[in-house]
Kinemage of the C-alpha trace (Angstrom):
@kinemage 1
@onewidth
@group {chain A} dominant
@subgroup {mainchain}
@vectorlist {calphas} color= white
{ca met a 1} P -40.043 112.153 74.642
{ca lys a 2} L -40.922 108.867 76.314
{ca thr a 3} L -37.929 106.840 77.457
{ca thr a 4} L -37.358 104.037 79.925
{ca glu a 5} L -34.177 102.898 81.606
{ca ser a 6} L -33.008 99.367 82.293
{ca leu a 7} L -30.573 98.406 85.088
{ca pro a 8} L -28.084 101.237 84.590
{ca pro a 9} L -24.852 100.528 86.443
{ca ala a 10} L -22.771 103.692 86.175
{ca thr a 11} L -19.092 103.603 85.421
{ca ala a 12} L -16.594 105.852 87.123
{ca pro a 13} L -12.950 105.389 86.188
{ca thr a 14} L -10.389 105.398 88.952
{ca ser a 15} L -6.808 106.482 88.787
{ca ala a 16} L -5.486 103.599 90.889
{ca pro a 17} L -6.179 99.832 90.537
{ca ile a 18} L -8.697 98.302 92.988
{ca glu a 19} L -8.912 94.692 94.101
{ca gln a 20} L -11.224 92.918 91.664
{ca thr a 21} L -13.198 91.217 94.397
{ca val a 22} L -14.039 94.555 95.995
{ca val a 23} L -15.171 95.921 92.649
{ca asp a 24} L -17.353 92.876 92.036
{ca arg a 25} L -18.995 93.205 95.414
{ca leu a 26} L -19.613 96.893 94.940
{ca lys a 27} L -21.195 96.234 91.565
{ca thr a 28} L -23.370 93.524 93.043
{ca ala a 29} L -24.558 95.872 95.781
{ca glu a 30} L -25.186 98.627 93.262
{ca arg a 31} L -27.256 96.335 91.063
{ca ala a 32} L -29.292 95.283 94.073
{ca ile a 33} L -30.055 98.913 94.931
{ca arg a 34} L -30.968 99.665 91.351
{ca asp a 35} L -33.173 96.596 91.106
{ca cys a 36} L -34.990 97.733 94.213
{ca leu a 37} L -35.541 101.258 92.904
{ca ala a 38} L -36.579 99.913 89.495
{ca thr a 39} L -39.579 98.208 91.079
{ca tyr a 40} L -40.981 101.678 91.786
{ca gly a 41} L -41.199 102.533 88.092
{ca pro a 42} L -40.485 106.094 86.871
{ca glu a 43} L -40.312 107.422 90.436
{ca gly a 44} L -37.558 104.940 91.208
{ca ser a 45} L -35.632 105.905 88.079
{ca ala a 46} L -35.879 109.587 89.000
{ca ala a 47} L -34.692 108.866 92.528
{ca leu a 48} L -31.826 106.816 91.133
{ca ala a 49} L -30.737 109.674 88.882
{ca asp a 50} L -30.839 112.133 91.805
{ca ile a 51} L -28.819 109.809 94.041
{ca gly a 52} L -26.270 109.216 91.287
{ca ala a 53} L -25.893 112.924 90.651
{ca glu a 54} L -25.239 113.615 94.333
{ca leu a 55} L -22.839 110.752 94.983
{ca asp a 56} L -21.027 110.693 91.663
{ca pro a 57} L -20.523 114.101 89.963
{ca ile a 58} L -20.186 112.831 86.412
{ca glu a 59} L -18.203 115.022 84.062
{ca leu a 60} L -18.858 113.240 80.760
{ca thr a 61} L -21.688 111.184 79.330
{ca val a 62} L -20.982 109.258 76.137
{ca val a 63} L -24.242 108.717 74.249
{ca met a 64} L -24.432 106.005 71.595
{ca pro a 65} L -27.604 105.646 69.501
{ca cys a 66} L -28.272 101.976 68.915
{ca leu a 67} L -30.397 99.903 66.552
{ca asn a 68} L -29.224 96.293 66.297
{ca glu a 69} L -25.526 97.040 66.786
{ca ala a 70} L -24.551 93.751 68.482
{ca asp a 71} L -21.596 93.316 66.112
{ca thr a 72} L -19.792 96.447 67.282
{ca leu a 73} L -21.460 97.805 70.413
{ca ala a 74} L -19.175 96.012 72.865
{ca thr a 75} L -16.063 97.383 71.161
{ca cys a 76} L -17.401 100.933 71.257
{ca ile a 77} L -18.417 100.756 74.924
{ca glu a 78} L -15.107 99.228 75.981
{ca lys a 79} L -13.120 101.875 74.101
{ca ala a 80} L -15.137 104.685 75.672
{ca gln a 81} L -14.714 103.224 79.165
{ca arg a 82} L -11.002 102.668 78.616
{ca ala a 83} L -10.475 106.232 77.395
{ca met a 84} L -12.234 107.666 80.435
{ca arg a 85} L -10.438 105.331 82.822
{ca glu a 86} L -6.953 106.020 81.443
{ca his a 87} L -7.429 109.797 81.439
{ca asp a 88} L -9.160 110.173 84.812
{ca ile a 89} L -12.466 111.293 83.322
{ca ile a 90} L -15.434 110.635 85.596
{ca gly a 91} L -17.991 109.453 83.098
{ca glu a 92} L -20.706 107.080 81.998
{ca val a 93} L -21.810 105.398 78.804
{ca val a 94} L -25.466 105.703 77.804
{ca val a 95} L -26.820 103.467 75.054
{ca ala a 96} L -29.966 104.999 73.551
{ca asp a 97} L -31.690 101.937 72.150
{ca asn a 98} L -34.216 102.548 69.388
{ca gly a 99} L -35.868 99.137 69.311
{ca ser a 100} L -33.043 96.629 68.910
{ca thr a 101} L -34.073 93.001 68.444
{ca asp a 102} L -30.586 91.480 68.690
{ca arg a 103} L -28.375 91.228 71.789
{ca ser a 104} L -27.484 94.925 71.889
{ca ile a 105} L -29.351 95.598 75.141
{ca glu a 106} L -27.832 92.592 76.905
{ca ile a 107} L -24.334 93.521 75.739
{ca ala a 108} L -24.664 97.101 76.949
{ca thr a 109} L -26.010 96.028 80.339
{ca glu a 110} L -23.298 93.431 80.827
{ca leu a 111} L -20.597 96.017 80.138
{ca gly a 112} L -22.005 98.477 82.671
{ca ala a 113} L -23.611 100.964 80.290
{ca arg a 114} L -26.946 102.582 81.049
{ca val a 115} L -29.575 101.562 78.519
{ca ile a 116} L -32.261 104.100 77.677
{ca his a 117} L -35.176 102.702 75.685
{ca val a 118} L -36.428 105.305 73.205
{ca glu a 119} L -39.777 104.445 71.644
{ca ala a 120} L -39.919 107.230 69.039
{ca lys a 121} L -38.103 106.047 65.926
{ca gly a 122} L -35.276 107.956 64.296
{ca tyr a 123} L -31.618 108.823 64.757
{ca gly a 124} L -32.454 112.179 66.288
{ca ser a 125} L -35.096 110.690 68.565
{ca ala a 126} L -32.624 108.146 69.916
{ca leu a 127} L -30.017 110.820 70.600
{ca met a 128} L -32.557 113.134 72.237
{ca gly a 129} L -33.629 110.338 74.556
{ca gly a 130} L -30.057 109.454 75.454
{ca ile a 131} L -28.992 113.063 75.985
{ca glu a 132} L -32.070 113.765 78.076
{ca ala a 133} L -31.041 110.960 80.428
{ca ala a 134} L -27.375 112.013 80.542
{ca arg a 135} L -25.977 113.036 83.921
{ca gly a 136} L -22.717 114.523 82.691
{ca arg a 137} L -21.858 118.192 82.406
{ca tyr a 138} L -20.330 117.362 79.037
{ca ile a 139} L -21.887 115.058 76.467
{ca leu a 140} L -20.176 113.245 73.623
{ca met a 141} L -22.235 111.520 70.939
{ca gly a 142} L -20.965 108.923 68.508
{ca asp a 143} L -22.296 106.065 66.422
{ca ala a 144} L -21.996 102.516 67.741
{ca asp a 145} L -20.803 100.990 64.461
{ca asp a 146} L -17.080 101.169 65.365
{ca ser a 147} L -16.422 103.687 62.606
{ca tyr a 148} L -15.413 106.254 65.243
{ca asp a 149} L -12.569 105.577 67.650
{ca phe a 150} L -13.845 106.375 71.127
{ca leu a 151} L -10.261 106.313 72.369
{ca glu a 152} L -10.150 109.866 70.965
{ca ile a 153} L -12.555 111.058 73.669
{ca pro a 154} L -9.842 112.913 75.667
{ca lys a 155} L -9.243 115.316 72.746
{ca phe a 156} L -12.871 116.412 72.892
{ca val a 157} L -12.931 116.687 76.668
{ca asp a 158} L -9.805 118.860 76.641
{ca lys a 159} L -11.478 121.321 74.270
{ca leu a 160} L -14.670 121.348 76.350
{ca arg a 161} L -12.648 122.040 79.482
{ca glu a 162} L -11.080 125.005 77.677
{ca gly a 163} L -14.544 126.552 77.498
{ca his a 164} L -15.802 125.652 74.020
{ca ala a 165} L -19.529 124.913 73.950
{ca leu a 166} L -19.382 122.586 70.930
{ca val a 167} L -16.454 120.475 69.754
{ca gln a 168} L -16.943 119.013 66.297
{ca gly a 169} L -14.906 116.118 64.954
{ca cys a 170} L -13.472 116.286 61.448
{ca arg a 171} L -12.727 113.199 59.382
{ca leu a 172} L -11.646 115.042 56.249
{ca pro a 173} L -8.070 116.133 55.469
{ca ala a 174} L -9.233 119.759 55.205
{ca gly a 175} L -9.587 119.727 58.997
{ca gly a 176} L -6.674 117.412 59.732
{ca gly a 177} L -8.739 114.226 59.801
{ca gln a 178} L -8.278 110.933 58.020
{ca val a 179} L -10.609 108.584 56.155
{ca leu a 180} L -9.253 105.054 56.058
{ca pro a 181} L -9.685 102.983 52.873
{ca gly a 182} L -13.201 101.588 52.611
{ca ala a 183} L -14.512 103.722 55.461
{ca met a 184} L -16.595 106.137 53.354
{ca pro a 185} L -18.362 105.605 50.004
{ca val a 186} L -16.686 107.419 47.123
{ca leu a 187} L -19.780 109.523 46.428
{ca his a 188} L -19.922 110.688 50.058
{ca arg a 189} L -16.185 111.296 50.254
{ca trp a 190} L -15.701 113.385 47.126
{ca trp a 191} L -19.097 114.956 46.470
{ca gly a 192} L -21.754 114.815 49.173
{ca asn a 193} L -19.732 115.648 52.263
{ca pro a 194} L -17.533 118.367 50.701
{ca met a 195} L -20.548 119.949 48.983
{ca phe a 196} L -22.724 120.108 52.096
{ca thr a 197} L -19.775 121.267 54.198
{ca trp a 198} L -19.143 124.083 51.701
{ca met a 199} L -22.834 124.993 51.872
{ca val a 200} L -22.985 125.061 55.665
{ca arg a 201} L -19.833 127.195 55.790
{ca asn a 202} L -21.176 129.725 53.283
{ca met a 203} L -24.880 129.701 54.136
{ca phe a 204} L -24.528 129.645 57.921
{ca ser a 205} L -20.876 130.667 58.541
{ca ala a 206} L -20.157 127.411 60.384
{ca pro a 207} L -16.422 127.186 61.204
{ca ile a 208} L -16.118 123.468 60.446
{ca asn a 209} L -14.740 121.224 57.716
{ca asp a 210} L -16.929 118.127 58.115
{ca val a 211} L -20.639 118.742 58.626
{ca tyr a 212} L -21.559 115.061 58.754
{ca cys a 213} L -19.082 113.896 61.402
{ca gly a 214} L -21.211 112.263 64.096
{ca leu a 215} L -18.478 112.282 66.736
{ca arg a 216} L -18.867 115.529 68.651
{ca gly a 217} L -18.942 116.857 72.182
{ca phe a 218} L -20.923 119.679 73.737
{ca thr a 219} L -21.965 121.062 77.082
{ca arg a 220} L -25.322 120.157 78.557
{ca glu a 221} L -26.100 123.851 78.962
{ca his a 222} L -25.523 124.506 75.267
{ca tyr a 223} L -27.657 121.552 74.202
{ca asp a 224} L -30.575 122.696 76.351
{ca arg a 225} L -30.345 126.182 74.881
{ca leu a 226} L -30.530 124.934 71.292
{ca glu a 227} L -33.920 123.212 71.713
{ca leu a 228} L -33.327 120.915 68.738
{ca arg a 229} L -36.392 119.657 66.864
{ca cys a 230} L -35.251 117.147 64.223
{ca thr a 231} L -35.948 113.505 65.034
{ca gly a 232} L -34.178 112.016 62.009
{ca met a 233} L -30.684 112.119 60.577
{ca glu a 234} L -30.960 115.930 60.257
{ca phe a 235} L -30.426 116.150 64.031
{ca ala a 236} L -26.652 116.407 63.626
{ca thr a 237} L -26.782 119.160 60.994
{ca glu a 238} L -29.442 121.061 62.936
{ca met a 239} L -27.052 121.190 65.883
{ca ile a 240} L -24.276 122.649 63.709
{ca ile a 241} L -26.521 125.193 61.988
{ca lys a 242} L -28.255 126.475 65.114
{ca ser a 243} L -24.967 126.630 67.006
{ca ser a 244} L -23.474 128.765 64.227
{ca leu a 245} L -26.490 131.044 63.942
{ca phe a 246} L -26.569 131.653 67.690
{ca gly a 247} L -22.874 132.549 67.779
{ca thr a 248} L -21.668 129.506 69.713
{ca asp a 249} L -17.995 129.018 70.529
{ca ile a 250} L -17.217 126.055 68.243
{ca ala a 251} L -13.953 124.129 68.158
{ca gln a 252} L -12.864 121.345 65.840
{ca val a 253} L -10.611 118.336 66.420
{ca pro a 254} L -9.305 115.896 63.778
{ca thr a 255} L -10.589 112.325 63.924
{ca thr a 256} L -10.092 109.122 61.980
{ca leu a 257} L -12.962 107.340 60.262
{ca his a 258} L -12.668 103.545 60.253
{ca pro a 259} L -14.591 101.064 58.099
{ca asp a 260} L -18.010 100.128 59.461
{ca gly a 261} L -17.551 97.039 61.619
{ca arg a 262} L -21.101 95.695 61.340
{ca lys a 263} L -21.725 92.397 59.593
{ca ala a 264} L -25.364 91.631 60.416
{ca his a 265} L -26.835 94.509 58.408
{ca ala a 266} L -25.894 97.337 56.075
{ca pro a 267} L -25.437 100.963 57.240
{ca his a 268} L -28.637 102.836 58.055
{ca leu a 269} L -27.754 105.782 55.783
{ca arg a 270} L -29.227 106.047 52.275
{ca thr a 271} L -27.183 108.226 49.939
{ca phe a 272} L -29.747 110.075 47.829
{ca arg a 273} L -32.608 110.020 50.332
{ca asp a 274} L -30.457 111.429 53.115
{ca gly a 275} L -28.721 113.841 50.758
{ca trp a 276} L -32.080 115.302 49.762
{ca arg a 277} L -33.162 115.494 53.410
{ca thr a 278} L -30.014 117.457 54.216
{ca leu a 279} L -30.493 119.856 51.302
{ca arg a 280} L -34.157 120.309 52.205
{ca phe a 281} L -33.221 121.096 55.794
{ca phe a 282} L -30.566 123.613 54.740
{ca leu a 283} L -33.104 125.474 52.609
{ca met a 284} L -35.798 125.406 55.290
{ca tyr a 285} L -33.351 126.907 57.776
{ca ser a 286} L -32.231 129.608 55.347
{ca pro a 287} L -35.089 131.864 54.160
{ca arg a 288} L -32.431 134.013 52.509
{ca trp a 289} L -31.278 131.335 50.070
{ca cys a 290} L -34.600 129.547 49.727
{ca phe a 291} L -36.795 132.610 49.142
{ca leu a 292} L -35.025 135.959 49.205
{ca val a 293} L -32.199 135.433 46.723
{ca pro a 294} L -34.373 133.749 44.034
{ca gly a 295} L -37.056 136.380 44.629
{ca met a 296} L -34.653 139.275 44.194
{ca val a 297} L -33.251 137.732 41.012
{ca leu a 298} L -36.747 137.348 39.542
{ca ala a 299} L -37.713 140.882 40.562
{ca ile a 300} L -34.607 142.318 38.870
{ca val a 301} L -35.327 140.298 35.720
{ca gly a 302} L -38.914 141.611 35.731
{ca leu a 303} L -37.863 145.225 36.163
{ca leu a 304} L -35.270 144.817 33.417
{ca gly a 305} L -37.939 143.370 31.135
{ca tyr a 306} L -40.225 146.326 31.801
{ca gly a 307} L -37.397 148.759 31.198
{ca leu a 308} L -36.795 147.262 27.751
{ca ala a 309} L -40.368 146.426 26.712
{ca leu a 310} L -42.220 149.623 27.606
{ca pro a 311} L -40.214 151.827 25.220
{ca gly a 312} L -40.067 149.006 22.629
{ca val a 313} L -36.313 148.519 22.611
{ca gln a 314} L -34.859 146.222 19.952
{ca val a 315} L -32.525 143.462 21.150
{ca phe a 316} L -30.652 141.476 18.492
{ca gly a 317} L -33.124 142.701 15.898
{ca ala a 318} L -36.224 141.722 17.919
{ca thr a 319} L -38.610 144.415 19.148
{ca leu a 320} L -39.679 143.800 22.742
{ca gly a 321} L -43.368 144.461 23.251
{ca ala a 322} L -46.500 143.127 24.947
{ca his a 323} L -45.331 139.528 25.126
{ca thr a 324} L -42.142 140.620 26.900
{ca leu a 325} L -44.280 142.626 29.323
{ca leu a 326} L -46.292 139.495 30.163
{ca val a 327} L -43.174 137.489 30.952
{ca ala a 328} L -41.708 140.392 32.921
{ca ser a 329} L -44.929 140.668 34.906
{ca leu a 330} L -44.733 136.964 35.739
{ca ala a 331} L -41.172 137.456 37.013
{ca leu a 332} L -42.250 140.465 39.102
{ca leu a 333} L -45.191 138.623 40.646
{ca leu a 334} L -43.138 135.538 41.487
{ca gly a 335} L -40.298 137.667 42.803
{ca ser a 336} L -42.633 139.663 45.018
{ca gln a 337} L -44.203 136.467 46.343
{ca leu a 338} L -40.825 134.950 47.181
{ca val a 339} L -39.511 138.092 48.882
{ca gly a 340} L -42.660 138.240 50.982
{ca ser a 341} L -42.316 134.545 51.798
{ca ala a 342} L -38.720 135.154 52.942
{ca leu a 343} L -39.883 137.855 55.340
{ca met a 344} L -42.704 135.708 56.690
{ca ala a 345} L -40.564 132.585 57.017
{ca lys a 346} L -37.834 134.500 58.879
{ca thr a 347} L -40.410 136.091 61.174
{ca phe a 348} L -41.969 132.725 61.991
{ca ala a 349} L -38.571 131.103 62.589
{ca ile a 350} L -37.586 133.879 65.000
{ca ser a 351} L -40.880 133.707 66.898
{ca glu a 352} L -40.454 129.927 67.289
{ca gly a 353} L -36.861 130.210 68.454
{ca leu a 354} L -35.495 128.453 65.374
{ca leu a 355} L -33.389 131.444 64.328
{ca pro a 356} L -31.979 134.412 66.259
{ca glu a 357} L -33.215 137.914 65.477
{ca ser a 358} L -30.558 139.918 63.662
{ca asp a 359} L -30.160 143.701 63.682
{ca arg a 360} L -31.474 143.759 60.121
{ca met a 361} L -34.646 141.930 61.125
{ca arg a 362} L -35.140 144.291 64.065
{ca trp a 363} L -35.006 147.188 61.592
{ca val a 364} L -37.471 145.394 59.313
{ca arg a 365} L -39.818 144.792 62.249
{ca arg a 366} L -39.795 148.505 63.102
{ca thr a 367} L -40.103 149.650 59.483
{ca val a 368} L -42.405 147.139 57.786
{ca thr a 369} L -45.625 147.700 59.708
{ca leu a 370} L -49.208 146.773 58.917
{ca glu a 371} L -50.185 150.396 58.391
{ca arg a 372} L -47.380 151.060 55.937
{ca gly a 373} L -48.140 147.859 54.088
{ca leu a 374} L -51.791 148.828 53.757
{ca thr a 375} L -50.871 152.322 52.565
{ca ile a 376} L -48.477 150.998 49.916
{ca gly a 377} L -50.924 148.304 48.832
{ca ile a 378} L -53.884 150.642 48.470
{ca thr a 379} L -51.759 153.196 46.614
{ca ala a 380} L -50.497 150.531 44.207
{ca met a 381} L -53.994 149.206 43.562
{ca ala a 382} L -55.233 152.730 42.871
{ca ala a 383} L -52.364 153.402 40.448
{ca gly a 384} L -52.964 150.117 38.660
{ca gly a 385} L -56.688 150.842 38.506
{ca ile a 386} L -55.970 154.189 36.839
{ca met a 387} L -53.862 152.488 34.171
{ca ile a 388} L -56.607 149.941 33.497
{ca ala a 389} L -59.169 152.763 33.347
{ca thr a 390} L -56.971 154.571 30.808
{ca ala a 391} L -56.988 151.500 28.566
{ca phe a 392} L -60.748 151.226 28.997
{ca ala a 393} L -61.122 154.866 27.970
{ca gln a 394} L -59.130 154.143 24.816
{ca trp a 395} L -61.460 151.270 24.031
{ca gln a 396} L -64.469 153.484 24.669
{ca ala a 397} L -63.049 156.135 22.336
{ca val a 398} L -63.271 153.726 19.394
{ca arg a 399} L -66.828 152.711 20.391
{ca tyr a 400} L -65.579 149.380 21.772
{ca gly a 401} L -64.164 148.358 18.452
{ca ala a 402} L -60.759 146.964 17.541
{ca leu a 403} L -57.777 148.278 19.493
{ca asp a 404} L -54.110 148.701 18.755
{ca tyr a 405} L -52.895 146.096 21.203
{ca ala a 406} L -49.295 147.213 20.874
{ca val a 407} L -50.442 150.445 22.565
{ca thr a 408} L -53.235 149.397 24.927
{ca met a 409} L -51.437 146.364 26.343
{ca arg a 410} L -48.720 148.709 27.529
{ca trp a 411} L -51.372 150.107 29.851
{ca val a 412} L -53.317 146.960 30.695
{ca ile a 413} L -50.440 144.589 31.566
{ca pro a 414} L -48.626 146.995 33.936
{ca gly a 415} L -51.955 148.019 35.456
{ca val a 416} L -53.030 144.444 36.201
{ca thr a 417} L -49.576 143.625 37.553
{ca ile a 418} L -49.505 146.622 39.885
{ca val a 419} L -53.013 145.817 41.186
{ca ala a 420} L -51.924 142.237 41.920
{ca leu a 421} L -48.758 143.449 43.682
{ca gly a 422} L -50.780 145.890 45.756
{ca cys a 423} L -53.258 143.202 46.761
{ca gln a 424} L -50.413 140.867 47.778
{ca thr a 425} L -48.840 143.641 49.826
{ca met a 426} L -52.049 144.418 51.688
{ca phe a 427} L -52.970 140.887 52.709
{ca gly a 428} L -49.348 139.879 53.193
{ca ser a 429} L -49.042 142.703 55.733
{ca phe a 430} L -51.958 141.270 57.694
{ca phe a 431} L -50.406 137.803 57.690
{ca leu a 432} L -47.005 139.168 58.729
{ca ser a 433} L -48.624 141.020 61.638
{ca leu a 434} L -50.316 137.794 62.675
{ca leu a 435} L -46.965 135.989 62.724
{ca arg a 436} L -45.535 138.728 64.927
{ca met a 437} L -48.067 138.108 67.678
{ca ala a 438} L -45.796 136.478 70.245
{ca arg a 439} L -47.160 133.659 72.323
{ca lys a 440} L -47.313 134.311 76.060
C-alpha cells in the first residue's frame, strides 16, 4: 500500500512537567531534523522511522482514519495525547489521511500527530496505511469523529499489558457499555448491531458483544499475523472474525459512545449498503453457513422426496409420483452442488491463509482424494446408465410405442440424476485437487 508521511513530530508523554521553553526548543530542533530528512524522500522517511524507534521505544500508537474530520480531529488527538501523558504511556498519534480537503492535515500536524497520506480509498485502506506506519508495540484504532472517548485508552493498554492480543471495545449494555442519547441510529442500536453481533458469536464463536465497535487495541505481532485483506468498512469485522477463527486471546472492555461531533458533513456509514456488505462478508467467510448447511438441507429434502415418490406413497390423499421425483432430483442436484462448493471454498480459503485448517478438514483432505472421487463418480455414472438402459429396453419391448410413464419415469429420472451426480463428482474432484496444489 502506497503511503507518504508529512512532518511527523512524535509525542512522548512525560511523568514530570518540563519548562515550556525547553519543550518548544526541542520541538523546533526536531522539526528541523525531520525537514532535513524529508528532503531525501522515502529514504529519509525510513531513516526517520529507524532513528525514532531506536531513540524512543514507543509502546502505543493511536491510529485515527481521517477524511475531512476538521470539526472533531483536534479534540480526538488532544484526548489521546492527554490520556497517554497522564498515565505514563509512551505513545504517538498517527492520522491516516484518506484524501482530506479541509484543514484536517494542518490540524494534525500542528498538534504533533504524524500524518500518513493513504492514496487507496476506503476505511480499511486508511487503517492499513496508518497501522503499517505505526511504531508502537501496541496499536489502538478509533474513529476521529469524537464518538469515541480516547481518554479511555488506559483501559485498553492495561488489557494489552496483561497479555491479550486483541482488546475489543463494547458500547452496548450487554458488554457493560453505554450508548448516549442520539449517539446511534435506532435501527443500528436495536436491530443491525445486535443481529450481526449474534451472528458473529454463533457463526465464528467470537467472545464479544459489539462487533461494530471501532475502538479496539491489538498487538503489532497479532495484526501482522492476521494479514487482513478488506479495504472497506469490512476491515473491522474481518479482524474480529479472523482473530476468533485463529484462536486469539480476545478481551473486551466497556466503552461509551457519544454523539457524532461533526457538523460539516454527515457520517460516512450507510445503513443498508453497509449492512449488506457485512452480511455478504460473513457468508463469504463461512462456507459452512453459506454452502454446507443449505446444501445438506436440500440433499435431505431430495432424499426424502425419493423415499416417498419411488414407492408411490400417498400424502394427504395425493399420490407422489414422477413429478415429485423431478422436484426431488432438483433438490439433490442443488444440494450436491452446494456441498461440493463448501468443500472447495473451504479448501481455497485455507490455502490462501484466510481460514485455519481444522482437524475435520485435515481428515477430509486425507479421505476425499482425486482417485476416490473418480471411482465414486464413474460408479455412479455406470449405475445411472444402467437405469436409463432399463427404461430404453422397456421402450424397445413395446416397439418404441407409448409407454406407461408412471413406471418408466421411475427409472429414467433417478438414472439421469445419478449420472449428473457422478459427473459432478468426477470433475469436482479434479478441481478440488487443483485447489490443493499449494503455492511455493
